[in-house]
C-alpha positions as CSV (number, residue, x, y, z in Angstrom):
1,M,87.6,68.2,37.3
2,G,85.6,65.7,39.5
3,V,82.5,64.1,38.7
4,F,80.7,66.3,41.1
5,D,81.7,69.4,38.9
6,F,79.2,68.0,36.4
7,F,76.6,66.5,38.5
8,S,76.8,68.4,41.8
9,A,73.7,67.8,44.1
10,D,73.9,67.0,47.9
11,I,74.0,63.2,48.2
12,A,73.9,60.6,50.9
13,I,75.8,57.1,50.3
14,D,75.5,53.8,52.3
15,L,78.8,52.4,51.3
16,G,78.1,48.9,52.3
17,T,80.2,45.6,52.0
18,A,77.4,44.1,50.0
19,N,75.4,46.9,48.6
20,T,75.9,50.5,47.8
21,L,72.8,52.7,48.0
22,I,72.7,56.5,47.0
23,Y,70.2,59.1,48.0
24,V,70.0,62.3,46.0
25,K,68.5,65.3,47.7
26,G,65.1,66.0,46.2
27,K,65.1,62.7,44.4
28,G,65.2,60.0,47.1
29,I,67.2,56.8,46.7
30,V,68.4,56.5,43.0
31,L,70.8,53.7,43.1
32,N,70.8,50.3,45.0
33,E,73.5,47.9,43.6
34,P,76.1,45.3,44.7
35,S,79.2,46.7,45.8
36,I,81.3,44.8,43.2
37,V,83.7,46.0,40.5
38,A,84.8,44.1,37.4
39,F,88.0,45.4,35.9
40,D,90.8,44.5,33.4
41,R,93.8,43.1,35.3
42,N,96.4,44.9,32.9
43,T,94.9,48.4,32.6
44,K,92.8,48.4,36.0
45,R,89.9,50.1,33.8
46,I,86.6,49.4,35.3
47,I,84.6,47.0,32.8
48,A,81.3,46.8,34.9
49,L,80.0,47.4,38.3
50,G,77.0,46.7,40.5
51,N,74.6,44.1,39.2
52,K,76.5,43.5,35.8
53,A,79.7,42.8,37.7
54,K,77.8,40.5,40.1
55,E,76.6,38.5,37.0
56,M,80.3,38.1,36.2
57,Q,81.3,36.9,39.7
58,G,82.7,33.4,39.7
59,R,82.6,33.3,35.9
60,E,85.4,35.6,34.9
61,H,88.6,34.7,32.7
62,K,92.2,35.5,33.5
63,E,92.1,38.9,32.0
64,I,89.2,40.3,34.2
65,R,89.2,40.5,38.0
66,V,85.8,40.8,39.9
67,T,86.3,42.0,43.3
68,R,84.5,43.8,46.3
69,P,86.5,46.6,47.3
70,M,84.6,46.9,50.4
71,R,85.4,44.4,53.4
72,D,84.0,44.3,56.7
73,G,82.2,47.7,56.1
74,V,85.5,49.6,55.2
75,I,87.5,50.2,52.2
76,A,90.0,47.3,51.4
77,D,91.1,48.4,47.9
78,F,91.5,52.2,47.9
79,E,91.9,52.6,44.4
80,I,89.2,50.4,43.1
81,A,86.8,51.8,45.6
82,E,87.4,55.1,44.5
83,G,86.6,54.3,41.1
84,M,83.4,52.4,42.1
85,I,82.1,55.5,44.1
86,R,82.9,58.0,41.0
87,A,81.3,55.4,38.6
88,F,78.2,55.0,40.8
89,I,77.8,58.8,41.3
90,K,78.3,59.4,37.6
91,K,75.6,56.7,37.0
92,V,72.9,58.5,39.1
93,R,73.6,61.9,37.4
94,A,72.6,64.1,40.2
95,G,71.0,67.3,38.5
96,A,73.2,70.3,38.4
97,I,72.8,72.0,41.8
98,S,75.4,74.2,43.1
99,S,75.9,72.6,46.6
100,R,78.5,69.5,46.6
101,R,77.9,68.0,50.0
102,V,78.1,64.2,50.8
103,V,77.1,62.3,53.9
104,V,78.7,58.8,54.0
105,A,77.5,56.0,56.4
106,V,80.3,54.0,58.0
107,P,80.5,51.3,60.9
108,S,80.5,52.6,64.3
109,G,83.8,50.8,65.0
110,V,85.9,52.4,62.2
111,T,89.4,53.6,62.9
112,E,90.8,57.0,62.2
113,V,92.5,55.5,59.3
114,E,89.6,53.9,57.9
115,K,87.6,57.1,58.3
116,R,90.5,59.1,56.4
117,A,90.2,56.4,53.5
118,V,86.4,56.9,53.1
119,R,86.8,60.8,53.3
120,D,89.6,60.8,50.8
121,S,87.7,58.5,48.3
122,A,84.7,60.8,48.2
123,E,86.9,63.8,47.9
124,H,88.8,62.3,45.0
125,A,85.4,61.5,43.4
126,G,84.8,65.2,43.4
127,A,82.9,65.8,46.7
128,K,83.7,69.3,48.4
129,E,82.5,68.6,51.8
130,V,82.3,65.1,53.3
131,H,80.5,64.2,56.4
132,L,80.4,60.8,58.1
133,I,77.7,59.2,60.2
134,A,77.8,55.8,62.2
135,E,75.5,53.3,60.4
136,P,73.3,52.5,63.6
137,M,72.6,56.3,64.0
138,A,71.7,56.7,60.2
139,A,69.6,53.5,60.6
140,A,67.7,54.9,63.6
141,I,67.1,58.1,61.9
142,G,65.9,56.2,58.8
143,I,63.2,54.1,60.6
144,G,61.9,57.4,62.2
145,I,63.3,57.3,65.7
146,D,63.6,60.5,67.5
147,V,67.3,60.3,68.2
148,E,67.4,63.5,70.0
149,A,65.0,62.6,72.7
150,A,66.2,61.7,76.3
151,V,65.1,58.1,75.6
152,G,67.2,55.1,75.1
153,N,66.9,53.1,71.8
154,M,68.7,50.0,70.9
155,I,69.5,49.3,67.1
156,I,70.8,46.2,65.7
157,D,72.2,46.8,62.1
158,I,73.3,43.5,60.3
159,G,74.9,44.4,57.0
160,G,77.4,42.4,54.8
161,G,80.5,42.9,56.7
162,T,79.5,44.0,60.1
163,T,77.0,43.9,62.7
164,E,76.6,47.2,64.5
165,I,74.8,47.2,67.9
166,A,74.3,50.7,69.5
167,V,72.2,52.4,72.2
168,I,71.1,55.7,71.2
169,A,69.9,58.7,73.3
170,L,70.3,62.6,73.0
171,S,71.7,62.6,69.5
172,G,74.5,60.3,70.5
173,I,75.6,56.7,70.8
174,V,75.8,55.8,74.5
175,N,77.6,52.5,73.8
176,E,78.2,50.4,70.7
177,E,79.4,47.1,69.8
178,S,80.8,46.5,66.3
179,I,81.6,43.0,65.2
180,R,82.9,41.7,61.9
181,I,80.4,38.9,61.8
182,A,77.4,39.4,59.4
183,G,76.0,38.3,56.0
184,D,79.4,37.6,54.5
185,E,80.4,35.5,57.4
186,M,77.2,33.5,57.2
187,N,77.8,32.7,53.4
188,Y,81.3,31.6,54.2
189,A,79.9,29.4,56.9
190,I,77.5,27.8,54.3
191,M,80.4,27.3,51.8
192,Q,82.5,25.5,54.6
193,F,79.6,23.4,55.6
194,F,79.1,22.0,52.0
195,K,82.9,21.5,51.7
196,K,83.2,19.5,55.0
197,N,79.7,17.6,55.1
198,H,79.1,17.2,51.4
199,N,82.6,17.2,49.8
200,I,81.2,19.9,47.5
201,L,82.6,23.3,46.5
202,I,80.0,25.9,46.0
203,G,80.5,29.7,45.2
204,E,79.7,32.8,47.2
205,R,76.5,33.6,45.1
206,T,75.2,30.1,45.5
207,A,75.8,30.3,49.3
208,E,73.9,33.5,49.5
209,A,71.1,32.3,47.6
210,I,70.7,29.2,49.8
211,K,71.0,31.6,53.0
212,C,68.1,33.7,51.5
213,E,66.0,30.8,50.7
214,V,66.3,28.3,53.6
215,G,68.5,30.1,56.1
216,S,67.0,30.4,59.6
217,A,67.7,31.2,63.0
218,V,65.0,29.1,64.7
219,P,63.3,25.9,63.6
220,L,60.9,26.5,60.8
221,K,57.1,25.3,60.8
222,E,57.9,23.3,57.7
223,E,61.6,22.4,57.2
224,I,62.8,22.6,53.4
225,T,65.0,20.6,51.5
226,I,66.8,22.1,48.5
227,Q,68.9,21.0,45.6
228,V,72.5,22.5,45.7
229,K,74.8,22.5,42.5
230,G,78.8,22.8,43.0
231,R,82.0,21.0,42.1
232,D,82.8,17.5,43.6
233,L,86.0,18.0,45.6
234,V,86.8,14.2,45.1
235,G,86.2,13.8,41.3
236,G,86.3,17.5,40.3
237,I,83.3,17.0,38.4
238,P,80.0,19.1,38.6
239,K,77.6,17.6,41.2
240,T,74.2,18.1,42.6
241,T,73.5,17.4,46.3
242,E,70.6,17.9,48.7
243,A,70.5,19.8,51.8
244,S,67.9,20.8,54.4
245,S,67.1,23.8,56.2
246,V,67.9,21.9,59.4
247,E,71.6,21.5,58.1
248,I,71.9,25.3,56.9
249,R,70.6,26.4,60.3
250,E,73.3,24.5,61.9
251,A,75.8,25.9,59.7
252,L,74.7,29.4,60.6
253,N,74.3,28.8,64.3
254,E,77.9,29.9,65.3
255,S,77.5,33.4,63.6
256,I,74.1,33.8,65.1
257,V,75.5,33.0,68.6
258,Q,78.3,35.5,68.1
259,I,75.7,38.3,67.2
260,V,73.5,37.4,70.3
261,D,76.5,37.5,72.5
262,A,77.4,41.0,71.2
263,V,73.7,42.1,72.0
264,R,74.1,40.7,75.5
265,Q,77.5,42.6,76.0
266,S,76.0,45.8,74.8
267,L,72.9,45.4,77.2
268,E,75.4,44.6,80.0
269,R,77.1,48.0,79.5
270,T,73.9,50.0,79.1
271,P,73.0,52.3,82.0
272,P,69.9,51.2,84.1
273,E,67.6,54.1,83.0
274,L,68.4,53.4,79.3
275,S,68.0,49.7,79.9
276,A,64.3,50.5,81.3
277,D,63.7,52.4,78.0
278,I,64.8,49.5,75.9
279,L,62.5,47.1,78.0
280,D,59.5,49.5,77.2
281,R,60.4,50.2,73.5
282,G,62.3,46.9,72.4
283,V,65.2,46.6,70.0
284,M,64.9,47.4,66.2
285,I,66.8,45.3,63.6
286,T,68.0,46.7,60.4
287,G,70.2,45.8,57.5
288,G,70.0,42.8,55.1
289,G,70.6,40.5,57.9
290,A,67.2,41.4,59.6
291,L,65.6,39.5,56.7
292,L,67.1,36.0,57.9
293,K,64.1,33.9,59.0
294,G,63.3,33.9,62.8
295,L,66.3,36.1,63.8
296,D,64.0,38.6,65.6
297,E,62.4,35.6,67.5
298,R,65.9,34.1,68.4
299,I,67.1,37.5,69.9
300,R,63.7,37.9,71.7
301,M,64.2,34.3,73.2
302,E,67.7,34.9,74.4
303,T,67.2,38.5,75.7
304,N,63.7,38.4,76.8
305,L,63.1,41.8,75.1
306,P,60.6,42.8,72.5
307,V,62.4,42.7,69.1
308,H,61.1,44.4,65.9
309,V,62.3,44.0,62.3
310,A,62.4,47.6,60.7
311,E,60.2,48.2,57.7
312,D,62.4,47.9,54.5
313,P,65.4,47.1,56.6
314,L,67.9,47.1,53.6
315,T,67.4,50.9,53.0
316,A,67.0,52.1,56.6
317,V,70.7,53.3,56.7
318,V,70.6,55.3,53.3
319,R,67.1,56.7,54.2
320,G,68.6,58.1,57.4
321,A,71.7,59.5,55.8
322,G,69.3,61.1,53.1
323,K,67.2,62.8,56.0
324,V,70.6,64.1,57.4
325,I,71.7,65.6,54.0
326,D,68.3,67.1,53.7
327,N,68.6,69.0,56.9
328,L,72.4,69.0,57.7
329,N,72.2,71.9,60.3
330,H,69.6,70.3,62.4
331,Y,71.3,66.8,62.5
332,S,75.0,68.2,62.8
333,K,75.1,66.7,66.3
334,V,74.7,63.1,65.1
335,L,77.7,63.3,62.7
336,I,81.0,61.8,63.3
337,R,83.5,64.5,64.5
338,N,86.4,65.3,62.5
339,R,89.7,64.6,64.7
340,R,92.3,67.2,64.0
341,Y,95.8,65.9,63.4
């Protein structure tokens, strides 16, 4: 008997590389936790997940493994991902309602194999009916865009594993660009920067904290200097070093350039009528990456288009998937079609 047999409500899941968010019909967003799992290496039993597992990250001993089952927006470790989905659903304890439908948001560039992996994971966790929706489509619905209108809208959804760029009109995606450059890649760039320039090894959590605190895409009015702690590569002992927001911006620049290039490519492939709409309406940025200081300004400078950061960009995708599960018949056109084998 699956988890859904006990707690069976209609739910929407944003199964992100960095965070998993769950929306329960009639209750709203009930879970927003890191997509991280700590498990026993010998028994594969899950010890902790979400925030508790994140606290263990980089501090575990040899019997425990802390991992992220999602990579680049898709399932990398099937067994652990399934356990994580099951445990998260159990945690939210959706009230006993007879329906068992699930909408899962996935990157627009997923392969058929990756779609199957997501569907299977949700079904093994007890779901009876699984629907998939492209993340940029869900984000557009989540921020209140009328996706059914004969008007072009451009969405840039920057998550942990992927940046999704899509032009949406008439309930469909006219063109899409999905690149596996996003928050994780930026964290990695910061880690590499400290390794090369300061001879210091820092962890992923530290890199992410630096990105959030001083990371930027354009020069700041007041540049900031921060203290960074890590392990000296030469002596092997703990060490503190200083870094400025100018250096961090330099470290992030390559990732930002790749995102801007992908936006340009998407614009080049957009039909002229829709290009005119985008010029009038502007571009919307959603996802955690939208919070990087000055990113909207940088894209505005590079494309000469109005660029807006969505309100509460982190929850845009799950809010959109939630609207879809609330009114599945109305939104059936926006779902990713099942391909028959």
